C-alpha positions in Angstrom: 20.6 -8.3 64.2 19.0 -8.2 67.7 22.1 -9.9 69.1 24.4 -7.3 67.6 22.3 -4.4 68.9 22.2 -5.9 72.4 26.0 -6.4 72.5 26.5 -2.8 71.3 24.3 -1.5 74.2 26.6 -3.0 76.9 29.5 -0.5 76.4 26.9 2.3 76.1 25.6 1.4 79.5 29.1 1.4 80.9 29.7 4.9 79.4 26.5 6.2 81.0 27.5 4.8 84.4 30.9 6.5 84.1 29.4 9.9 83.3 26.8 9.6 86.1 29.5 8.4 88.6 29.7 11.8 90.3 26.0 12.5 90.9 24.4 9.2 90.4 21.7 8.4 87.9 18.7 10.7 88.6 15.5 8.9 89.7 12.4 10.3 88.1 10.1 8.8 90.8 12.1 10.6 93.5 12.1 13.9 91.6 8.3 13.7 91.0 7.2 12.5 94.4 10.0 13.1 96.9 9.9 9.4 97.9 12.6 6.8 97.4 11.7 4.0 95.0 13.3 0.5 95.6 15.8 1.2 92.8 17.1 4.6 94.1 20.8 4.4 94.6 21.2 1.3 92.4 23.6 3.0 89.9 25.9 4.2 92.8 25.5 0.7 94.3 26.8 -1.0 91.1 29.7 1.5 90.9 30.6 0.9 94.5 30.6 -2.9 93.9 33.0 -2.4 91.0 35.3 -0.5 93.4 34.8 -3.3 96.0 33.3 -0.8 98.5 30.8 -3.2 100.0 29.7 -1.1 102.9 29.1 2.0 100.7 27.2 -0.2 98.2 25.0 -1.4 101.1 24.3 2.2 102.1 23.3 3.1 98.6 20.8 0.2 98.1 20.6 -2.7 100.6 18.1 -4.8 98.6 20.7 -5.1 95.9 22.7 -7.6 98.0 19.6 -9.9 98.0 18.6 -9.5 94.3 22.0 -9.0 92.6 23.1 -12.7 92.8 19.8 -13.9 91.3 20.1 -11.4 88.5 23.7 -12.4 87.8 22.7 -16.1 87.7 19.8 -15.3 85.4 21.9 -13.3 83.0 24.7 -15.9 83.0 22.2 -18.7 82.2 20.6 -16.6 79.4 23.9 -15.8 77.8 24.9 -19.5 78.0 21.7 -20.5 76.2 22.1 -17.7 73.7 25.8 -18.5 73.0 25.1 -22.2 72.4 21.9 -21.6 70.4 19.6 -23.3 72.9 16.0 -22.3 72.9 15.6 -23.1 76.6 14.3 -20.2 78.5 14.9 -19.9 82.3 12.0 -17.6 82.6 9.6 -20.4 82.0 11.2 -22.4 84.8 11.2 -19.8 87.6 8.5 -20.6 90.0 5.7 -17.9 90.1 5.9 -18.0 93.9 9.5 -16.8 93.8 8.7 -14.0 91.4 5.7 -13.0 93.7 8.0 -13.1 96.8 10.6 -10.9 95.1 7.9 -8.4 94.0 6.4 -8.2 97.5 10.0 -7.8 98.9 10.6 -4.9 96.6 7.4 -3.2 97.5 8.0 -3.6 101.2 11.5 -2.3 100.8 10.2 0.7 98.9 7.7 1.6 101.6 10.1 1.0 104.5 12.9 3.1 103.2 10.6 6.1 103.2 9.5 5.7 106.9 11.6 7.7 109.4 12.2 4.7 111.6 13.9 3.0 108.7 15.8 6.0 107.5 19.0 3.9 107.3 17.5 2.2 104.3 17.4 5.5 102.3 20.4 5.9 100.0 23.2 8.1 101.3 23.9 11.4 99.8 27.2 12.1 98.1 
């Protein structure tokens, strides 16, 4: 049952991305604090990648180019294991140092994109 629900959520997420294409997905953190979080602009980043607009995708969220390949590999491996009924879980084999490094990278990126010297890291406006 869980597999069916997760498969049904994928088209729903695509529909949401389509409807938020014009204004982007609103960020609650930005609306509450006025600061950009590390994920601000990620919806527009993904849409720009689908349109193969790499420069604009970089302008929306630069950290995505570092994290997106890892996420794709992780999801592909999990789908492979799920499809063949294997119980192997990649999460148990990811080194904790890598997870800690990625977390520190996200925090630093979130802080830097709100400093005026690094204004180029802030997501561009439509």
